N, C-alpha and C positions, 0 to 999 in steps of 0.2 A: 139704579145706584145710589146709593149712600153714601156721604162722606163726612166722616166726625172729625174736625178739625179745632186749633186751640187748644190742645191737649198734649198731656205725657204718658207717651204710649212707650210702656216696658214690650218688647215683642215677644224676648226669651228666643229670638234669632242671632246667633252670634255675628253674622256676616252685617245681619243691620238694629242693633240692641236696643236702640229708642229711633223715637219718628214725634213729627208731632199733626199728623196726617193720615188717613186711614181712610181708603177708598175701599167698599164694598158692592157687589153685585150677584142676584141667584145665591145668595147667601155661604158668597166663598170671600175672605179677603182679595182684591186685584191689585193693591199697591200701595205701600206704607211709605211715608217719605216726609216732605217737608210742602211748604208754602203754593211750591211746583204744582202739588196733585189740582189743586183748585183751580189753576187756569186748563190743567190737562182735560180735566172734567168738568167745564164748567157750566154743561148741563144737569150736573148730578143735584140731587136731592142734599144740603146741607146742614149741618148741624155744628153750632157752636158749642160744646163743651166746657168753654169757662177756665180754662188750667183745670183743670181737675187733672188724674190718671186714671191711664187705661191699663189692666192686666190679661192676658189674654184668662178665658173661663179657666175657673177650678175645677177638678177630677178629685171625689172621692175615690181611691182607688179600692178600699175593702168596708162596704157598704151594706145590709139587708133591708133592702128598701120595702120588700113586704112587714118586714117585724117594726122597723122603723114608723114604716106607715101608720100601720094598727097600732103600736105603744102610745101615739099622738092621740089617741082613744081611752085608754089606759090609764088607773090611777096613777101617779107619780109617784113611787117608794123609793125613792134618792134621797132621803131623810137623814138629820146628824143622830137623831135617837127611833128607839122601836116605838116607844110610845107614839110619837109625832108619827111617823107611819099608820101605827093603829087607829089612831085617827080620822087618817085619810079615810082609810077602809070603811070605819065603823059610818061614816058620812056617803059613804057610795052604796052599803048597806041597808040605810034608813029609806034608800030612794029606791031599792029594787023591790021586785018581787019574789015572794017566797019562791026558790027554786032555782032563781038566778042565777048564773057564773058571775063572781066578781073578779075581774083579774084586773094585775100592775105589774110592774117593771122598776125594778134602780133599785133593789136592799143590798146591803153590802154588810157582811156580819163580822167585817175589821172595823168599819168604822162605829157599829154599836158597841162593839165587844165582848161579842161573843156570838153563839147561832141562837134563832130563834126557836121557838116552838108551838104546838098546833094549839097549845090549849088556851094564848091567848086568844089564835083566831077564830075555836072553838066560843069561846065567851062572849064577840061580838058579833058572829056569824052561827048561829047555832041551824038556821035552817036556809041557808047559801052557800053552797062549794064557793073554796076560795082557793086561788092559785095567782100567789108572788112569784114572777120570776126574777132572779137574783141581776145585779147589774153584768154581773161577766156570761149571762147567759147558760154558763154551767149547771147551775142550781137551778133548785124553784124550792117555795114552801106551802105546805097546802094544809089545809083544815080537816078535821073527821071526815066532812059530806063528800067533801073531793074525794078523797080517799076511796071511800065506801065506794063513790062511782065508780073507780078505779080498779076495782077490788081488788084494793090492798089490803094486807090485814099484817099483824105481827106476823104470822109466819111465814109473811112470802119471803123468798130465795130474793137476795141480790141479783138483777141482769148482769149479765155479762160485760164488762166496761162504767159497772154504774154502782150506785149503793143506794139503800134504804137507811138512811142515819137513823139509828136507835140511841136511846140512852142508857143510862149503867144501870139499867131494869131491864134493858131488854124493849123499852116500850118503845114503837116510832116516834120520830120529834116531828113527822110531817115536811122533812126534809128531806130533797131525792138530789143524788148527783149525779151529772153525767147522763148515760144512756137512762139513769131511774126516772131520768124527766119525759121517756117516750109515754111511759106508764099513764101520767097524768094528760098527755098529749093528744093519745088516742081516742082519748073521752069527749078531750072539749069539743063545744058547738065551733066547728070549720068554716070559718070565715065564706061565703061563694067569691066564685072569680071575680064576679062584678062587681062583690063587694069592693076587692083586695084590688080593683081596678080605680076604682071609685076612690078609696084610701090614700092609693099613687098622686092619682090627680090633686088630690088637696093638700099631700105633701111638697107637690112641686114648688109652689109658691114661698113656701120656708127657707128650700134648702135654695132658692136664686136668691134671697134675699143676703143667703150666708156667703154668697159669691160662688157656686157651684152648677156649671152646666152639663157635668154628668157625671156617672156615677158606675163602678164596678157592682155588680151585684149579686148577692152570694147567700141568695134566696132561692128555695126550691120551682118545682115545676111550676106550681100554682101561679107566682110572680110572673114567670117569664110568659104565662098564658094571657095574667093580666097585661103587662106587656106588651105584648102584641093587638090586642085588643084598641090600648091609648093609640098604637101606631097605628091601625087600621082606620081610628077614627080622627087619628087627625090631632090630637090632644098630648102625645108622646112630646115632649121639650125639653127634656134629659137626653145626654148621649150617653148610652148604656151597654154596659158590656156584659154578657151575660155570661155568669160560670156554671155550670154543670154537675150535682151532686155525683160522687162514682159508682153510687148502686145503678145511676141510670148510663153508664158506661157500654153494657151492651147495647143499648137501644142508640143508645147516637153513633155508636161502632156500625150499627146495621143500617142506619142512614145514613153513614157517612159523611157526617158534620163533622169542621174541621175548624179549629181556631182561627178566628178570622172574619168567619165566614157571616154575612151580612148586610148594614148599609152603612150611612153614618150615624142614624138614632139608633140602631141595635144590632150588634151583633156576638157572635159567640166566642169565650173567652178562653177558659181552662175547663178542665176537671177536678171537681176539689174535692180532697180527704182531708179526714181527721187524725193525725198520729197521736195526740193526746188529749189532756182536759188542758186545764187554767190555774193562774196562782192562787185568785182567790180563793176557791174550794180547796187550793194544794191537791190539783191533781192532774198539774202536768208534769210528764218525765222526766226524770231527776236522773244524774248518774248518783249523786249522793244522795242521802238522806234531810229533807226538810230542818233548819234550826229546831231544835228542841221536839221534834218527830224520828226520833232514832230508826221507826218501822216505816216510814212513809216516803216512799218515793215517787206515788205519781202513779199516774194511771198510762201505759202503753199499749194503744189502740193494737198497732201491728209492728211487725217486724220491717227493715230494708227491705228483706227478702217480698215479703206480700206486697210492699208499695210497689216495688220492681216492675211485679209481674202484672200491675194496675197500670204503669207507666208503658211498660212494654205494648201491651194491647193499646192503650189509648195513642203512642207513637203512630201505631201502626196504620193506623187511618188522619193520621196530623194532627190532634189532640194535644196540647201540651197540659201539664198537671202544676195544680196548685195545691201546697198543703199545710194545713194549718198545723205549727210546731211551734212551741211555746217552752217547753225545758228543753236543758241542755243536753239530756238522752235522745229527746222527741228530736231535736233538729241534726245531733247526728244520724238518727237509721235516715231521715231525707237525704242527709247530704250523700251518704252510702247509696241507697238505692237509686239516687242523681248520677252518681258517677257510674254505676252500671249503665245506666239509661244510657247517657251519653256515649259510653262503647259500644249500646246497640246502636243507636243513632249512625255513628261510623261504620259499622260494620254494613248495613242493611241499605248505606246511601241515602237515609232519610235526612230530611232537615232537621237541626239542632233548633228545637222549641224554644218558646221562653217561658219555660218553668220557673215557678214561684214558691219561693217559703211566705206564709202568712204569718204574722207576728215576729217572727227569730226575737222571742223576747230576750234571750240570756243564750249563752255558746259558751264551750267549752275551749280555753284557750285556741289546743289543736284544731279545731274547724273556724274561728275567727275568719280567715283568708279563705275559705273553701268554696264561698260564692259567686265569689269574682270570679277562681280557678275554674268554677264549673260552669261561668256565665248563667248562675242562677238569679232571678230580682228577688231582691230582699225589698218584698210589700207588709211596711211595718206603719205602726201607727202613733206617730208621737205622742197625742194625747195621755196615750196609755205610761207612757214613763212617768209624768207627773203628776197621774192617779194612783202609778200603783209604787212608788217610788218606797213608800213607808213599808210598806207589805213585805217588797223587793229584798231589802234591808233586814228586814225581821224574821222573814223564811228561806232566804239565799245567805245571804249575809256579804261574804269576802265576794260569793262570784256576781255581785250585781254591777262588779266593773267592767263586767260584758253582758250586760242587760240592758239593752234598747241601744244596742249601740251604734247609732247612724254614723259617725264620723269615722269608726273602726271600717265598718262597711265601703263607703265612700271611699275611702284613703285605699282602701284595699284595691280598689276598683270596680265593685258592684254597683249595679243598677238600683235605685231606690226609685219606689212608688208609694206613695204617702195617703194615707186613707185617717177613717175613725172609729169601724167596727161599731158602727152606731147601729142598734141603739143601745149599746155596751156605754157608748161615753158621745155625747154631742157630733154630731156629722160640722158642726162650722168650723171650717178650714184653717180661718183662723187662730184659733185655739190650739191648733195643729201647729201651723207657724207658729204661733208663741212659744209652748214647749220645744221644739225643735230648735231654736235659737236660744233658748234663753235656761233651759232644765228645769223653771220653776213654776209654781204653782202661782193662779191669780191674783193670791193676797200673797205674792213675794217669796215667800218660804220654799226652798230650806232656807237660804244665802242668798246674796247680790250674786253669788257666782254660779247658784244653780248646783244641782244636783249629777255630781260627775262630771264638771264642767268641761274636761276633754272631749266630751262626746256631741257639745252644739256646731252646731251649723250656722254657716251665713245665712243671709236674710237670703240671698241669690239662690242656696242649695235648698233650703226650705220649702220653697216657691217654686223650686224644678222639680220635689217632689210632688207636687199638686199640677204640674201642667205637663212638661215633659217627659218627664219620669213615668208617670201615671199613663201616657199617652203610649211611652214604650211597651208598656206591660199589656197594651190592649191592641200592641201590633196597628197602631194607628198613629205613628209616628210623623207620618207625612202629611194628616188632617188636623187634627188635635195640638194644644199644648204650645204654639205659638201664634203668633200675627204675623203670618207672609206671604206672600201671593199662592193662591192656591191651597190655604188652608181654609178650615173652616170661620164664619164672623161669629164663633163666639168668644165674649167677654164683658168685665167687669168694670164699674166703673166706681172711685174711691173719691173721698174728699182728702185723705191725708198720702202723703207717699211713703209708703212701708221704709223704704231704702232712706229717708231722711228723718224717720221717729223713733226715739225711744222705743227697742225695743219688749221693753214692758208694755206697752201701751196697744200695740197692735192686736191684743185679744179682744180691742176694743172695737175692732175695722168691723165694718158690714159694708155688699155692697148698696151704692147709691143708684144704680142702674145694672141691668143685669139684659146681656143679649144674647140668643142663640139662634144661630142660621141668620143672623142680618137686622133679626125680627126683637125689636123691647119686650120681654116676657116679663121684665119685671121693673119697675120706676117708683123711686120712695119718693111722695108725696109730704 
């Protein structure tokens, strides 16, 4: 048994919001309160935290764990200029063997002022295939050597729901949008499951330092296998909710997997489908064209009827749906499908599962209250608002008033679950909390009130998105997200109180110690 005392504890349990002592045993909280617990459990191991602040461990409700972990080994392409990115690629090429793949992630053509071209990569890497994924993960940039290995030529047709970008002369630029990225992905050297497991294990301390004790993973089968290996080896020290790709729905159905199945370390979440693309490459599906692009309304991968068929099949075996939807048209189609699905669940006497929409980045005004009415979870990433605000204003114009609209969703009664979409953004939850509370970037822009300040949240509401909200979305609201008897002993220690700090400074917070299951997994020295 262990007791932490002389500490300011924010429990996120409405029945006892604060405490100064917490008692834990066998990985669970057994009591929270005051100094009376020191006498009640006088034989327990006691640790003085010297007035520091304790919060429940934070959970990232949307993260690509395999991609994030492996991205730590790639070139960081999130640069202010194209030239800076090319210099980083050149430095890696100079150390590589001929024919070795050069991989990177993080570029953003909107920051660079335009799309890149393969000729720049060809000049610095004539003997190495190069493939760099965009920050959005909805575009890739390849050189001629990579295109040749993928058997992509100027006469290659665009795949369904994708595009091989061409210049005004019809020549390939090396940029691949949406499903076209799969043409490169299928020839990339695939990491082994053991390599993925090793990368995830190495990433865990980075996440603990940020304050994360749990994640909802949106990567695929190999990630799930790697997580199971780590769990069996007792090396998994994050609480993971694993979402399943929709193309494996039939297999999950035959196995009888259900949302919530598993244990406190690894549990099944929902079935993940994609309704559209993203804002960055302007492939998010919109009702009206993008500003300045009268022919472009984005890419809609399927309609609501097709999604309903997936949802009905999943509901029959007890699996919820979680759907990527960014544009207002995409969100509308998902909500139509969920409305049908709720009627189907009622008709068949099935439980009303915790269906989710991932991102909910922009809504038509008629759809703003529908998530709450249908009891659909708004799984959103606050950091996207401050990263994307200039793009949103440029390409969505007045529609941005209902973009990243957390306050609208919360006031309507929807459940919020917050994440980062790492490696699209940093998984640092305090960056997300800062964005949710201030609607400002780290440099303070766009102004002291923030971008569309009417959508700001309170500190309590923002942290709840990473605690109780994420737990609810994982069917774990009785085990995670609070520090109360019967809950898991997952917590973080902070040097400053986020409720008594200038919100603009919260972005700089880190955990000084992180506990998972009653065990200190990280202590800052």
